[in-house]
C-alpha positions in Angstrom: 54.1 7.0 14.4 50.8 9.0 14.8 47.5 8.4 13.3 44.8 11.1 13.0 41.3 9.9 12.0 39.0 12.7 10.9 35.3 11.7 10.7 31.8 13.8 10.7 28.6 14.1 9.1 28.6 14.5 5.2 29.3 18.0 4.0 30.8 19.5 7.1 34.2 19.9 5.2 35.8 16.9 6.6 38.0 16.2 3.8 39.5 20.0 3.7 40.2 19.5 7.4 41.9 16.4 7.0 43.9 17.6 4.0 44.9 20.9 5.9 46.2 18.8 8.8 48.3 16.7 6.7 49.7 19.6 4.9 50.6 21.3 8.4 52.2 18.1 9.5 54.2 18.0 6.3 55.1 21.6 6.6 56.5 20.8 10.3 58.8 18.3 8.9 56.9 15.1 9.5 56.9 12.6 6.5 53.1 12.6 6.0 50.4 10.5 4.0 46.7 11.5 3.9 44.4 9.0 2.5 40.8 8.6 1.9 38.6 5.6 2.7 35.4 7.5 1.9 33.9 5.7 -1.1 33.1 9.3 -2.6 36.5 10.3 -3.0 37.1 14.2 -2.8 40.5 14.2 -1.5 42.1 14.7 -4.8 39.7 17.6 -5.7 40.7 19.3 -2.3 44.5 19.1 -3.0 43.9 20.0 -6.7 45.7 16.9 -8.0 44.6 13.6 -9.5 45.1 10.9 -7.1 45.5 7.1 -7.6 45.1 4.0 -5.7 49.0 4.2 -4.9 50.5 7.1 -2.8 51.8 10.0 -5.0 53.8 12.8 -3.6 51.8 16.3 -3.7 54.1 18.6 -1.6 57.3 18.3 0.2 57.0 15.6 2.8 53.4 14.9 1.8 52.0 12.0 0.1 48.2 11.3 -0.8 46.3 8.4 -1.9 42.6 7.4 -2.7 42.3 3.8 -1.9 40.6 1.4 -4.4 38.1 -0.2 -2.2 37.2 -2.8 -4.9 41.1 -3.9 -5.2 41.3 -4.2 -1.7 38.2 -6.4 -1.4 39.4 -8.6 -4.2 42.9 -8.9 -2.5 41.4 -9.7 0.9 38.0 -11.4 0.2 38.2 -12.6 -3.3 38.6 -16.4 -2.5 35.6 -16.2 -0.3 33.6 -14.1 -2.6 34.1 -16.6 -5.7 33.0 -19.4 -3.5 29.8 -17.5 -2.6 29.4 -16.6 -6.3 29.6 -20.2 -7.2 27.2 -21.1 -4.5 24.5 -18.6 -5.7 25.1 -19.9 -9.4 24.3 -23.4 -8.2 21.0 -22.0 -6.7 20.1 -20.4 -9.9 20.9 -16.6 -9.2 21.7 -14.6 -12.2 25.3 -13.9 -13.1 25.0 -10.0 -12.5 23.4 -10.5 -9.0 26.0 -13.1 -8.0 28.8 -10.4 -7.9 26.5 -8.2 -5.7 25.2 -10.8 -3.2 28.8 -12.4 -2.7 30.0 -9.3 -0.9 28.8 -8.5 2.7 27.5 -4.9 2.5 30.1 -2.3 3.7 33.1 -4.7 3.4 34.6 -2.7 0.3 35.3 0.4 2.5 36.0 -2.0 5.5 38.8 -3.7 3.7 40.3 -0.2 2.6 41.2 0.3 6.2 43.8 -2.5 5.7 45.8 0.1 3.9 46.4 2.1 7.1 47.8 -1.1 8.6 50.3 -1.5 5.8 51.5 1.9 5.9 52.0 1.6 9.6 54.0 -1.8 9.4 56.0 -0.3 6.6 57.1 2.7 8.7 57.7 5.1 5.8 55.7 7.8 7.3 55.7 9.7 10.5 52.1 10.6 10.4 49.1 8.9 8.7 46.0 11.2 8.2 42.6 9.5 7.5 40.0 11.1 5.6 37.2 8.7 6.7 33.7 8.1 5.5 30.8 9.9 6.9 30.2 9.3 10.6 27.4 6.7 10.2 29.3 4.7 7.6 32.5 5.0 9.7 30.8 3.7 12.9 29.4 0.8 11.2 32.9 0.0 9.8 34.7 0.4 12.9 32.1 -1.9 14.8 32.4 -4.8 12.2 35.6 -6.3 13.4 33.7 -7.1 16.8 31.1 -9.0 14.9 33.6 -10.9 12.9 35.9 -11.7 15.8 32.7 -13.4 17.4 32.4 -15.4 14.2 36.1 -16.6 14.3 35.9 -17.7 18.0 32.6 -19.3 17.9 31.5 -20.4 14.4 34.8 -21.1 12.5 35.8 -24.2 14.7 32.3 -25.9 14.4 32.3 -25.1 10.5 35.7 -26.8 9.9 34.8 -29.9 11.9 31.4 -30.2 10.2 33.1 -29.8 6.6 35.6 -32.4 7.4 32.6 -34.8 7.9 30.1 -33.5 5.4 32.5 -32.8 2.4 33.3 -36.5 1.4 29.7 -37.5 1.7 28.2 -34.3 0.0 30.3 -34.7 -3.0 29.0 -38.2 -3.7 25.4 -37.0 -3.4 25.2 -33.4 -4.8 27.1 -31.1 -7.0 26.5 -28.2 -4.7 29.7 -26.3 -4.2 31.2 -27.2 -0.7 33.5 -24.6 0.8 37.2 -26.2 1.1 39.9 -25.3 3.5 41.3 -22.6 1.3 38.0 -20.8 1.6 37.8 -21.0 5.3 41.5 -20.0 5.7 41.1 -17.1 3.3 38.1 -15.9 5.5 39.9 -16.3 8.8 43.0 -14.5 7.4 40.9 -11.6 6.3 39.2 -11.3 9.3 42.4 -11.5 11.4 43.8 -8.7 9.4 40.6 -6.6 10.2 40.9 -7.3 13.8 44.5 -6.2 13.7 43.5 -2.8 12.0 41.0 -2.5 14.9 43.6 -2.9 17.5 45.9 -0.4 15.8 43.2 2.2 15.6 42.1 1.7 19.3 45.7 2.1 20.5 45.3 5.4 22.1 49.2 5.8 22.3 49.1 6.0 18.3 45.5 6.9 17.1 43.1 9.4 17.9 40.0 10.6 16.1 38.7 14.1 15.5 35.1 14.8 14.8 34.3 17.6 12.5 31.1 19.6 12.7 29.3 22.8 11.8 27.3 25.0 14.1 24.0 23.5 13.2 21.5 21.4 15.4 21.4 18.3 13.6 25.1 18.2 13.1 25.8 18.9 16.7 23.6 16.2 17.7 25.2 13.7 15.3 28.7 14.8 16.7 27.3 13.9 20.4 26.2 10.6 19.1 29.5 9.9 17.3 31.5 10.8 20.6 29.3 8.2 22.4 29.8 5.5 19.9 33.5 6.1 19.3 34.1 5.8 23.2 31.8 2.6 23.3 34.1 1.0 20.7 37.3 2.2 22.4 38.4 4.8 20.0 40.0 8.0 21.6 38.7 11.3 20.4 41.3 14.1 21.2 39.4 17.2 19.5 36.4 18.6 18.2 36.6 20.8 14.9 34.1 23.4 14.3 34.1 24.3 10.7 32.7 27.1 8.5 32.1 29.8 11.2 30.5 32.8 9.5 32.4 36.2 10.2 30.8 39.2 12.0 30.6 41.3 8.8 28.3 38.9 7.0 25.4 40.7 5.1 21.8 40.7 6.0 21.3 37.6 4.1 23.3 35.5 6.4 22.5 37.5 9.6 20.2 35.1 11.0 22.6 32.3 10.3 25.4 34.1 11.9 23.0 34.6 15.0 22.2 31.0 15.2 25.9 30.1 15.0 26.6 32.6 17.9 23.8 30.7 19.9 25.2 27.4 19.3 29.0 28.2 19.8 28.9 28.4 23.7 26.8 25.3 23.8 29.3 23.1 21.9 32.1 24.3 24.3 30.0 23.2 27.3 28.7 20.0 25.6 32.1 18.7 24.7 34.2 19.9 27.5 37.1 19.1 28.2 37.8 18.1 24.7 39.6 21.2 22.8 37.7 22.9 20.1 39.5 23.7 17.0 37.8 26.4 14.8 37.8 27.6 11.1 36.0 30.3 9.4 33.6 30.0 6.5 36.0 30.9 3.4 34.7 33.2 0.8 35.8 30.7 -1.9 36.2 26.8 -2.4 39.2 25.5 -0.5 41.0 23.8 -3.1 45.0 23.6 -3.5 47.9 23.9 -1.1 47.7 27.6 -0.5 44.2 27.8 0.7 44.7 24.4 2.7 47.7 26.1 4.4 45.3 29.3 5.3 42.9 26.7 6.7 45.6 24.9 8.8 46.6 28.5 10.2 43.1 29.0 11.6 42.8 25.5 13.1 46.2 25.2 14.6 47.9 28.4 14.6 51.5 27.7 16.0 50.3 24.1 17.6 51.4 20.9 16.1 48.4 18.9 14.6 50.3 15.5 15.3 50.2 16.2 19.0 48.0 14.6 21.4 45.4 17.4 21.9 43.5 15.7 24.9 44.1 12.4 26.6 41.4 11.7 28.9 39.8 8.6 30.8 39.8 5.3 29.0 38.0 2.0 29.6 39.4 0.8 32.8 39.1 -1.9 35.8 39.1 -1.0 39.4 39.6 -3.5 42.1 37.0 -3.4 45.1 36.8 -5.3 48.3 34.3 -7.8 47.0 34.9 -7.7 43.3 35.7 -5.5 40.4 34.2 -2.5 38.7 34.5 -1.8 34.8 34.3 1.7 33.9 33.3 2.6 30.3 33.3 6.2 29.2 30.1 6.9 27.2 29.7 10.7 27.0 26.2 11.9 25.9 24.5 8.5 26.7 21.7 8.0 29.1 20.6 5.1 31.3 17.7 4.5 29.2 19.8 3.9 25.9 22.1 1.4 27.5 21.5 -2.2 27.7 23.8 -5.0 29.2 24.1 -8.7 28.8 26.8 -11.1 29.8 27.6 -14.4 28.2 30.4 -16.3 29.6 33.6 -14.2 29.0 31.9 -11.5 27.1 29.9 -8.4 28.1 27.5 -7.1 25.3 26.9 -3.3 25.7 24.1 -1.8 23.5 23.7 1.9 23.0 20.9 2.7 20.6 21.6 0.6 17.5 25.1 -0.1 18.1 26.4 -3.0 19.9 30.1 -3.7 21.5 31.3 -6.9 22.6 33.9 -6.5 25.5 36.0 -9.7 26.0 36.3 -9.9 29.7 39.7 -10.7 31.3 39.7 -14.0 33.4 39.2 -12.0 36.6 35.8 -10.9 35.4 34.7 -13.9 33.5 34.3 -15.9 36.7 32.0 -13.0 38.2 28.6 -11.7 37.2 27.5 -8.1 36.3 25.1 -7.3 39.0 24.5 -3.6 38.7 25.5 -0.7 36.4 24.9 3.1 36.7 26.2 6.2 35.2 29.0 8.3 36.9 30.8 11.2 35.5 29.8 10.5 31.8 31.0 6.8 32.4 29.1 3.6 32.7 30.2 1.8 36.0 29.6 -1.9 35.6 29.6 -3.6 39.0 31.1 -7.3 38.9 30.4 -9.6 41.9 30.5 -13.2 42.8 27.0 -14.8 42.4 25.6 -15.5 45.7 25.5 -19.3 46.4 22.0 -20.8 46.0 
């Protein structure tokens, strides 16, 4: 099975590109589903059909789905959310606010990613195309399972032990709701499922991301940051999509805009090399329906297969050295002043800007210390050595 994950700054035409890719996969004979995890669903508008929370067939070999994030949240986090609502009610929080405060921000969209794993496990489709949320939201979502994994490993065992002791006493002296084993079990089950999704999306033999952009300075900069952060969290990017390129024959009103695009186009090729650049023109009308999406796919892929791996480059890896190990983490467009490292037991925390990623170190590295780090060929090389004896 193949998973294609399309992301990009809001307004760049990401949904149209995802829908066109899915349509071309279906036309090539792949049983394909395209689904939207974006809270502002527009996939149905692009396809020209009314979509539901369950997949519906919209063309030969093509199914589409707009995920109901609230339903996914209730299914996965409902037990925990209801306990938190009871706790807030006990503290005197108004009923309307209880529902809002009992949900971790962003978890609605996060749990919608579980639908990808379900489709993968069921095996009904050959290709899953994901129309993801705009880049900033997507990066927050994709990094959350790292944080949750830390909670499971560090805090859940302590919480369970404390509750066994505290619960019998607390119930005799207070009416405060105390979490029972079902609440903790439900929370752990939900977090485990999200970690499974993360492992699927970072499996570079199955899933690759494609960043959609326009030839505008701010959009290009965001695409660069997206590539850095996706690489930081272990997500493979196999193509850049440059959308809405103005044709040479534009009128004078768009002449300056066209000149700006011509200035940025070679810069994008140089910046993102060796990633392939897929290009699509600015259409003279709204891209809605199978016919126009098929035309968009022609421009993007020509005779190529969208489901193919368009690029497979370096990934996070370990290199044995005479006196230790080097950990190499691809971080394109990052600079040394943006990157901060911290090691705690069997984890290495890498911070790039506002984003943090915890790498669980293999046993061979957990016994060593990160003693130095430097950039080499767009990758961060972390030097692990034994600590000198005192």
